[in-house]
N, C-alpha and C positions, 0 to 999 in steps of 0.2 A: 246369649240370647239377645235377639234385640229386646227393649223395654221400652215401655211408653213412659212419659215425664212423670206421670204422678206415681209413679214405681218407685221413685226416690223418695217419695215422702216428703219431711221435713230435713232430711240430711240434702247437702249441699254438696251435688255431683263433682267430681275432679275430671278436668280436663284431659285428655291423654293424645289427642292426634287431631289435625286439621287435614281432610284430605280436600286437594284443590282439584282433584280427577275422579270423575266416576269409577273408574277403574280403578284407583287405586281403595276406592271407599267401600267398592264391593268385595274386593279381596280381603279387606282388612275386617268386613262384617263376617265375611266366612272362616277368617282366622279366630277370630274373638269365640263365636258359635264352637267352632270345634275343638277350642281350648275350656270349654264350659263357662266361659266369663260371661255375665251379664253386663249388657250398656245400653246406653242411649244416644242416640243421634239426632241433629239437625243443624239443618241449613242455616247458616248465619253468613255476615260480608266478613273479611278480613285484607289487609294489603299485601300483595304481593308486587315481585317483581324487582329486581337489583339497580336496574339503572333508569326505567320508565316506572315509577311506582302506581298502582291502578287500584281500584278496588274491585274484588273477585268474591264470589260466593263459593263454599265450600262446605264438605259436612264436616260437622264438629260434633267428635266421639268423646262420651262421658263415662265414668265409672263409678262405683261407690269407690270411697277413700281407701277400705280396707282392700279392695281388689286392687289398685292402682299398680301396683308394685309388680303383681304377678302380668298385667295387662301389658305394661312395658316391656317385661320381660319377653314375653310372645312376640310383641311386636318387633322388637330389637333382633330377636333369633330368624325374624324374617325378612330383616332388610328396613322396616321402617324406623325413622327417627322419631320416639316419641317425644310429645312436649312435656317442657321441663316441669316439676310439680311446684306446686305455689309456696309451698313450705321450706 
């Protein structure tokens, strides 16, 4: 279920995915919600493109660290390439 930033409290949320398209973000929200995984999402900028690099805006998906492995498994099972863990 989608949560507000305050829901994470003092815990540092873990980035699991950056959606560059609204279609991908919407589908991922549905998948995480159906799997019972709480997540936060916020818009932010990232660099994209292979030949011509440019700054784009995307949806950054975060989960609690304890849920990161399960979120990544669900995403991989549905064709998403999850962001790698910081650790």
